[in-house]
TINU-16629 format. One line per 10 residues: number of its first residue (from 1); for each residue x, y, z of C-alpha. Coordinates in Angstrom, 2 decimals, padded with zeros to 5 digits, always signed. Layout:
NUM	X,Y,Z ~ ...
This chain:
1	+000.00,+000.00,+000.00 ~ +002.75,+002.45,+000.91 ~ +004.68,+001.58,-002.25 ~ +001.54,+002.35,-004.25 ~ +001.17,+005.66,-002.42 ~ +004.73,+006.53,-003.37 ~ +003.92,+005.96,-007.03 ~ +000.68,+007.93,-006.79 ~ +002.28,+010.91,-005.07 ~ +005.05,+010.92,-007.67
11	+002.52,+011.19,-010.49 ~ +000.31,+013.86,-008.90 ~ +003.26,+016.16,-008.11 ~ +003.00,+019.43,-009.99 ~ +006.41,+020.95,-009.39 ~ +006.07,+022.60,-005.97 ~ +009.66,+022.75,-004.74 ~ +012.35,+020.62,-006.34 ~ +011.30,+017.19,-005.09 ~ +008.23,+015.09,-005.80
21	+005.40,+014.67,-003.32 ~ +006.70,+011.27,-002.18 ~ +008.65,+013.20,+000.47 ~ +005.39,+013.86,+002.37 ~ +005.07,+010.14,+003.01 ~ +008.58,+009.40,+004.29 ~ +008.22,+010.10,+008.02 ~ +004.81,+008.42,+008.33 ~ +006.03,+005.44,+006.35 ~ +009.08,+004.94,+008.54
31	+007.09,+005.24,+011.76 ~ +004.28,+002.88,+010.73 ~ +006.32,+000.23,+008.90 ~ +009.61,+000.44,+010.75 ~ +013.09,+000.77,+009.20 ~ +013.31,-002.49,+007.25 ~ +009.85,-002.82,+005.72 ~ +009.62,+000.95,+005.31 ~ +012.89,+001.00,+003.39 ~ +011.69,-001.77,+001.06
41	+008.32,-000.11,+000.47 ~ +009.93,+003.25,-000.33 ~ +012.49,+001.61,-002.60 ~ +009.79,-000.26,-004.53 ~ +007.55,+002.78,-004.80 ~ +010.25,+005.22,-005.86 ~ +011.72,+002.74,-008.35 ~ +008.40,+001.79,-009.95 ~ +007.39,+005.45,-010.23 ~ +010.54,+006.38,-012.10
51	+010.41,+003.33,-014.35 ~ +006.89,+004.35,-015.31 ~ +007.87,+007.98,-015.85 ~ +011.65,+008.45,-016.00 ~ +013.31,+011.80,-015.34 ~ +016.87,+013.05,-015.55 ~ +017.33,+013.02,-011.77 ~ +015.88,+009.56,-011.12 ~ +018.87,+008.33,-009.08 ~ +018.41,+010.98,-006.40
61	+014.86,+009.97,-005.50 ~ +015.46,+006.24,-005.68 ~ +018.30,+006.52,-003.18 ~ +017.21,+009.44,-000.98 ~ +013.60,+008.40,-000.34 ~ +014.29,+004.86,+000.97 ~ +017.19,+006.03,+003.13 ~ +015.05,+008.81,+004.62 ~ +012.31,+006.29,+005.48 ~ +014.97,+004.03,+006.99
71	+016.16,+006.85,+009.25 ~ +012.59,+007.70,+010.26 ~ +012.07,+004.07,+011.22 ~ +015.20,+004.08,+013.37 ~ +014.13,+007.26,+015.15 ~ +010.65,+005.87,+015.83 ~ +012.31,+002.88,+017.52 ~ +014.59,+005.07,+019.62 ~ +017.72,+004.13,+017.65 ~ +019.90,+007.22,+017.22
81	+023.34,+005.75,+016.53 ~ +022.73,+004.59,+012.90 ~ +021.27,+008.00,+012.09 ~ +024.13,+009.92,+013.69 ~ +026.74,+007.79,+011.91 ~ +024.98,+008.25,+008.55 ~ +024.80,+012.02,+009.01 ~ +028.40,+012.25,+010.19 ~ +029.76,+010.34,+007.20 ~ +027.81,+012.39,+004.66
91	+028.52,+015.74,+006.32 ~ +032.26,+015.08,+006.65 ~ +032.40,+014.01,+003.00 ~ +030.57,+017.20,+002.01 ~ +032.78,+019.59,+003.97 ~ +035.99,+017.86,+002.87 ~ +035.01,+018.20,-000.80 ~ +036.23,+021.42,-002.50 ~ +032.69,+022.31,-003.56 ~ +031.37,+021.81,-000.04
101	+033.98,+024.21,+001.29 ~ +032.86,+026.94,-001.11 ~ +029.08,+026.57,-001.13 ~ +027.25,+028.87,+001.35 ~ +026.81,+027.38,+004.82 ~ +023.27,+028.80,+005.16 ~ +022.09,+026.44,+002.41 ~ +022.42,+023.41,+004.71 ~ +021.45,+024.92,+008.07 ~ +018.37,+022.70,+008.22
111	+020.58,+019.63,+007.83 ~ +022.93,+020.80,+010.58 ~ +019.98,+021.50,+012.90 ~ +018.55,+018.06,+012.16 ~ +021.91,+016.52,+013.07 ~ +021.70,+018.16,+016.50 ~ +018.11,+016.97,+016.96 ~ +018.76,+013.28,+016.20 ~ +019.40,+012.17,+019.78 ~ +016.45,+013.95,+021.45
121	+014.18,+012.89,+018.59 ~ +015.13,+009.23,+019.03 ~ +014.57,+009.47,+022.79 ~ +011.07,+010.81,+022.24 ~ +010.39,+008.37,+019.42 ~ +011.10,+005.31,+021.56 ~ +007.66,+005.37,+023.21 ~ +005.90,+007.14,+020.37 ~ +002.66,+005.10,+020.35 ~ +002.18,+005.51,+024.11
131	+002.26,+009.29,+024.10 ~ -000.69,+011.64,+024.50 ~ -001.62,+013.99,+021.69 ~ +000.81,+016.79,+022.68 ~ +003.78,+014.48,+023.06 ~ +002.84,+012.63,+019.90 ~ +002.57,+015.87,+017.94 ~ +005.97,+017.11,+019.12 ~ +007.61,+013.78,+018.30 ~ +005.95,+013.72,+014.88
141	+007.24,+017.22,+014.14 ~ +010.80,+016.27,+015.11 ~ +010.84,+012.98,+013.19 ~ +009.34,+014.65,+010.11 ~ +011.95,+017.42,+010.23 ~ +014.92,+015.08,+010.64 ~ +013.52,+012.83,+007.91 ~ +013.10,+015.58,+005.32 ~ +016.53,+016.95,+006.22 ~ +017.91,+013.45,+005.65
151	+016.35,+013.45,+002.20 ~ +018.14,+016.72,+001.44 ~ +021.44,+015.49,+002.84 ~ +021.42,+012.28,+000.80 ~ +020.76,+014.25,-002.39 ~ +023.53,+016.70,-001.51 ~ +025.87,+013.80,-000.76 ~ +025.15,+012.28,-004.17 ~ +025.46,+015.62,-005.93 ~ +028.70,+016.89,-004.35
161	+030.93,+014.23,-002.69 ~ +029.78,+011.45,-005.05 ~ +030.37,+013.70,-008.05 ~ +026.97,+013.56,-009.78 ~ +027.15,+017.35,-010.17 ~ +029.52,+016.78,-013.10 ~ +026.69,+015.03,-014.97 ~ +024.30,+017.95,-014.72 ~ +026.28,+021.17,-014.32 ~ +029.08,+022.35,-016.65
171	+030.82,+024.44,-013.99 ~ +030.95,+025.19,-010.27 ~ +029.32,+028.56,-010.93 ~ +026.27,+026.87,-012.43 ~ +026.10,+024.42,-009.53 ~ +026.40,+027.34,-007.08 ~ +023.46,+029.18,-008.62 ~ +021.21,+026.12,-008.72 ~ +022.26,+025.03,-005.23 ~ +021.31,+028.39,-003.72
181	+017.91,+028.51,-005.42 ~ +017.21,+024.88,-004.46 ~ +018.15,+025.63,-000.84 ~ +015.40,+028.25,-000.62 ~ +012.89,+025.75,-002.02 ~ +014.20,+023.13,+000.39 ~ +013.38,+025.28,+003.43 ~ +009.84,+025.75,+002.13 ~ +009.55,+021.99,+001.62 ~ +010.78,+021.41,+005.18
191	+007.89,+023.45,+006.54 ~ +005.35,+021.81,+004.26 ~ +006.50,+018.28,+005.12 ~ +006.37,+018.99,+008.86 ~ +002.90,+020.50,+008.51 ~ +001.53,+017.63,+006.42 ~ +003.08,+015.04,+008.73 ~ +001.49,+016.75,+011.71 ~ -001.97,+017.10,+010.15 ~ -002.08,+013.67,+008.50
201	+000.40,+011.61,+010.51 ~ -000.83,+012.30,+014.04 ~ -004.44,+011.13,+013.39 ~ -003.09,+008.01,+011.67 ~ -000.83,+007.19,+014.59 ~ -003.59,+007.87,+017.13 ~ -005.93,+005.54,+015.24 ~ -003.22,+002.89,+015.01 ~ -002.44,+003.24,+018.71 ~ -006.12,+002.82,+019.57
211	-006.36,-000.25,+017.35 ~ -003.33,-001.83,+019.01 ~ -004.78,-001.16,+022.46 ~ -008.08,-002.77,+021.49 ~ -006.29,-005.82,+020.14 ~ -004.27,-006.01,+023.34 ~ -007.45,-005.95,+025.41 ~ -009.04,-008.64,+023.24 ~ -005.95,-010.82,+023.59 ~ -005.97,-010.31,+027.36
221	-009.66,-011.25,+027.58 ~ -009.04,-014.32,+025.44 ~ -006.23,-015.48,+027.70 ~ -008.40,-014.93,+030.77
């Protein structure tokens, strides 16, 4: 179902920002399905979507979306170490690269903030389904923000340290111009993803939590 939603969101996107609407699903997908199944669902969905309608930047979505869902799944289980290690590797590679040293720092401030929020987000995410509406909303906001920042970081990692920029931009000056414009769009997308995750994700998680509680009660009654 989530893979199908990925495909659907990809096709209904109409160019708001620089990524497709599959990004609105990432945090919810990771929380509900967990890191392993969520990763597979996102990989299937993003791959099928781009096979059905290829674009020039297909490799960014196919890699960034599943990894972002994977990180969301880890955070929802209270696992911060894999997320921190992933961020550290990609950020070090970016800042060591000559392009990373010369691109404006403000363009990745959301990524740096997300890096600082990984540990507290994982701590809150550990008991996510047991939280009341306020705690659940705060945790959803944090996971959604770190997840969308992860999506940005993976794409940046592919573009700069991995050298994919050479495929699309003839010079550093061209990359610089596009990078700055995309950064502005990225901040807008951060806000939109957090808002959508809060409005859509919290009711879904509350309903799922209620369902799990009812099943637990039924199981307890059956055992009695």
